[in-house]
Kinemage of the C-alpha trace (Angstrom):
@kinemage 1
@onewidth
@group {chain A} dominant
@subgroup {mainchain}
@vectorlist {calphas} color= white
{ca met a 1} P -5.340 15.119 -9.019
{ca ala a 2} L -3.536 15.990 -5.774
{ca ala a 3} L -3.921 14.479 -2.321
{ca his a 4} L -4.142 17.250 0.256
{ca thr a 5} L -4.817 14.823 3.134
{ca leu a 6} L -3.433 11.398 3.983
{ca glu a 7} L -6.896 9.913 3.514
{ca glu a 8} L -7.030 11.288 -0.025
{ca val a 9} L -3.826 9.418 -0.926
{ca his a 10} L -5.481 6.067 -0.208
{ca asp a 11} L -8.772 7.152 -1.817
{ca leu a 12} L -7.024 8.220 -5.016
{ca phe a 13} L -4.821 5.118 -5.054
{ca arg a 14} L -7.922 2.943 -4.836
{ca arg a 15} L -9.704 4.905 -7.566
{ca phe a 16} L -6.741 4.975 -9.969
{ca met a 17} L -6.087 1.245 -9.486
{ca arg a 18} L -9.750 0.387 -10.186
{ca glu a 19} L -9.509 2.517 -13.335
{ca gly a 20} L -6.288 0.736 -14.343
{ca asp a 21} L -4.424 4.055 -14.612
{ca ile a 22} L -0.850 3.232 -13.579
{ca asn a 23} L 0.395 6.713 -14.552
{ca ala a 24} L -2.075 8.338 -12.179
{ca val a 25} L -1.175 5.832 -9.445
{ca leu a 26} L 2.496 6.775 -9.729
{ca thr a 27} L 1.728 10.482 -9.203
{ca leu a 28} L 0.806 9.518 -5.630
{ca tyr a 29} L 4.422 8.511 -4.934
{ca asp a 30} L 7.300 10.818 -4.065
{ca arg a 31} L 10.090 10.910 -6.643
{ca glu a 32} L 12.392 9.369 -3.979
{ca val a 33} L 10.007 6.500 -3.167
{ca val a 34} L 11.352 3.253 -1.726
{ca phe a 35} L 9.049 0.230 -1.835
{ca cys a 36} L 9.616 -3.189 -0.294
{ca thr a 37} L 8.274 -6.063 -2.409
{ca arg a 38} L 6.769 -9.310 -1.111
{ca ala a 39} L 10.191 -10.932 -1.683
{ca gly a 40} L 11.853 -8.242 0.458
{ca glu a 41} L 13.521 -6.514 -2.488
{ca leu a 42} L 13.695 -2.723 -2.321
{ca lys a 43} L 12.475 -0.819 -5.373
{ca his a 44} L 13.763 2.759 -5.689
{ca gly a 45} L 11.975 5.420 -7.716
{ca arg a 46} L 8.782 5.554 -9.714
{ca asp a 47} L 10.110 3.603 -12.713
{ca ala a 48} L 10.984 0.609 -10.537
{ca leu a 49} L 7.668 0.932 -8.752
{ca arg a 50} L 5.830 0.899 -12.099
{ca glu a 51} L 7.117 -2.640 -12.699
{ca glu a 52} L 5.736 -3.733 -9.323
{ca leu a 53} L 2.313 -2.068 -9.533
{ca ala a 54} L 1.509 -2.293 -13.267
{ca pro a 55} L 0.111 -5.866 -13.054
{ca leu a 56} L -2.323 -4.787 -10.311
{ca ala a 57} L -3.398 -1.750 -12.321
{ca ala a 58} L -3.826 -3.910 -15.436
{ca met a 59} L -6.258 -6.188 -13.599
{ca lys a 60} L -8.000 -3.119 -12.125
{ca ala a 61} L -7.460 -4.361 -8.591
{ca asp a 62} L -10.004 -3.280 -5.992
{ca phe a 63} L -8.164 -2.253 -2.830
{ca gln a 64} L -9.692 -1.738 0.597
{ca phe a 65} L -7.743 0.122 3.280
{ca ser a 66} L -8.191 0.246 7.031
{ca val a 67} L -5.780 2.679 8.667
{ca thr a 68} L -5.090 1.441 12.182
{ca arg a 69} L -2.667 4.164 13.269
{ca lys a 70} L -1.449 7.511 11.969
{ca ile a 71} L 1.369 9.609 13.412
{ca glu a 72} L 2.182 13.009 11.890
{ca ser a 73} L 5.183 15.229 12.503
{ca gly a 74} L 5.303 18.327 10.328
{ca glu a 75} L 5.676 17.260 6.703
{ca thr a 76} L 6.127 13.547 7.474
{ca ala a 77} L 3.631 10.896 8.537
{ca leu a 78} L 3.822 7.255 9.555
{ca val a 79} L 0.739 5.156 8.795
{ca his a 80} L -0.161 1.588 9.764
{ca asn a 81} L -2.597 0.182 7.256
{ca gln a 82} L -4.394 -3.153 6.950
{ca trp a 83} L -5.264 -3.699 3.280
{ca thr a 84} L -7.046 -6.213 1.088
{ca val a 85} L -7.346 -6.681 -2.658
{ca arg a 86} L -10.469 -8.285 -4.027
{ca gly a 87} L -10.486 -9.975 -7.385
{ca pro a 88} L -9.174 -13.036 -9.136
{ca lys a 89} L -6.078 -13.120 -6.887
{ca pro a 90} L -7.248 -11.913 -3.454
{ca gln a 91} L -4.494 -10.642 -1.197
{ca ser a 92} L -4.253 -9.018 2.187
{ca gly a 93} L -1.513 -7.560 4.300
{ca tyr a 94} L -0.424 -5.093 6.905
{ca ala a 95} L 1.543 -2.116 5.648
{ca ile a 96} L 3.717 0.449 7.311
{ca glu a 97} L 3.873 3.552 5.135
{ca val a 98} L 5.770 6.816 5.381
{ca phe a 99} L 4.344 9.869 3.638
{ca arg a 100} L 5.923 13.196 2.806
{ca arg a 101} L 4.101 16.458 2.199
{ca arg a 102} L 5.578 18.851 -0.346
{ca ala a 103} L 3.849 21.970 -1.644
{ca gly a 104} L 0.734 20.969 0.313
{ca met a 105} L 0.432 17.535 -1.338
{ca trp a 106} L 0.916 14.210 0.454
{ca arg a 107} L 2.695 11.359 -1.331
{ca phe a 108} L 3.931 7.884 -0.422
{ca leu a 109} L 7.666 8.022 0.392
{ca ile a 110} L 8.366 4.580 1.874
{ca gly a 111} L 6.087 1.580 1.574
{ca asp a 112} L 6.355 -1.824 3.218
{ca pro a 113} L 3.017 -3.440 2.333
{ca tyr a 114} L 4.059 -6.898 3.540
{ca thr a 115} L 5.254 -5.912 7.026
{ca ile a 116} L 3.810 -9.032 8.647
{ca gly a 117} L 3.252 -11.064 5.520
{ca asp a 118} L -0.012 -12.216 4.052
{ca leu a 119} L -2.787 -11.776 6.615
{ca gln a 120} L -4.857 -14.650 5.250
{ca thr a 121} L -1.913 -16.986 5.737
{ca ala a 122} L -1.294 -15.593 9.223
{ca asp a 123} L -4.980 -16.080 10.103
{ca glu a 124} L -4.919 -19.650 8.774
{ca ala a 125} L -1.777 -20.416 10.803
{ca ser a 126} L -3.448 -19.038 13.921
{ca arg a 127} L -6.551 -21.200 13.363
{ca thr a 128} L -4.370 -24.273 12.781
{ca ala a 129} L -2.463 -23.606 16.012
{ca glu a 130} L -5.769 -23.276 17.912
{ca leu a 131} L -7.050 -26.567 16.522
{ca thr a 132} L -3.771 -28.316 17.278
{ca ala a 133} L -3.834 -27.071 20.878
{ca arg a 134} L -7.281 -28.613 21.460
């Protein structure tokens, strides 16, 4: 299934992850994908990305996306995205993503899903700072 709009990329990602279909998830990534892990390590290519995303697909993670900004220029797009994962290991973060369109289909090209770290931790730190200031 192809993503003809940027919104469809996130919709299909969410659907394929909930179905646990890692092969379908990987079709949403450009063959030259670069992905930054939580540890800051760069993963290059779909095979390396499989290692990173397979555990989430195996647990059929339920992602929610909230795109906060989208900038398009021809066949390239930059997207700011606040995301959450519900389930046994809830996570949240703020991603900066670059997409490339080839043959009318959008795919992830560069992903940095932990741009500002874990949002829950950031929120907790903010609340702690507020309480300390009082």
